[in-house]
N, C-alpha and C positions, 0 to 999 in steps of 0.2 A: 744536377742543377748548378752546383758550385763550380764544376769544371767548365761549364759553358760560360759562366760569368767571368772566370779567370781568362779564358781564351778570348772572349770579346774584348776585355780590357787590354790584353796584350796586342791584339790586332789594332785597336784604336790608338794605342801608344806608338806602334810602328808607323801607322799612317800619319799621325801627328808629327813624329820625328822626320819622316820623309818630306812632308809638306814644308816644314821649317827649313830643312836643308835645301830644298829646291828653291824656296823663296830667297834664301841668302845667296845662293850661287847665281841665280838668274838676274840679279840686279846689276845694272851697269854702273860703273863708277865715273864715267865721263860721257858727255853729250857730244855726239859726232855731228858736225854741221852738215855733212853730206847726207847723213841718214835723215836729218830733219827737213831737208829740202824736198820739194815735189819731184817725183820721179816719172818722167815721160808723160805726165798728164797735162802740163801747161798751166795748171791752176795754182794760185798761191794758197797754201793751206790755212793761212791766218786771215784771209779776206772773207767776204760774205759768201755763204753757201748758196745763195739765191741768184747766181749769175744766169743770165738768159743763155739758152743754147738754141741751135737751129732746129726748127720743127721739121725741116726736110730731112735732116740727119736722123731724127727719131722715126720718121715714116719709112725711110730706107732701111733702118735697122729692123723695124717690125716686119717689113716685107721680106727681108733676108731671113729672119727667124721662121716666118711662115713657110717659105719655100724650102728652107733647110729641113724643117720637120716633115714636109711632104716628100722630100727626097728620101728620107729615112723610111717613109711608108712604102716606097717603091722596092726596097730591098727584099722583103718577103715575097713579092711577086716574082722577082728574078730567081730566087731560090726555088720557088714552086713551079717554075717553067717545065722541068722534065716530067713532073707528075700530073700535069693538067692537060685539059683538052685545049688544043691550040686556038680553036674558034672562040671559045668562051674567054680564054686568056687574052686574046687579041681585043675582044670587045671591052673587057674590064680595063685593060691598059689604055685603050683608046679613050674611054670615058674619063679615066683619071687624068690623062694628059690634056684632054679637052677642057676639063674643069680648071686645071692649072692655067691654061692659056687664056680662058675666059676671065679668070681672076687677074691675070697680068694685064689684059686689055682694059679691064675695068679700072685698075689702078692707073694705067696710062691716061685714060680718058678723064679721070678725076684730077689729074695733074700731080699725083704723088711722086712721079718719077721725074718731074721737071725741076731742075736745080736752079734755073734762072729766075723763077718767080719769087 
């Protein structure tokens, strides 16, 4: 029991010493103006965080994510092609692509792809 307590205390001391050393080493002594400025985002970091953004950009981003995820769902179908029945494979692939195209036309009819509005 005594050995476990001594070992625990030694481990705690080593961890504490390492934390202190890391915190001393990682602190910067100067403030770099270039590092404080916004990088490629175009927003001033000290202004209001509630700036309006384009709803069309948000919709296009959501549509991109949806179609990107659906493309990743197509990869297992490509890998399973040599092991599957060609007629059932063709039907599944056709239904999947048809659902994607119907979703694209629905988004188009709702005006989500129209940037001028």
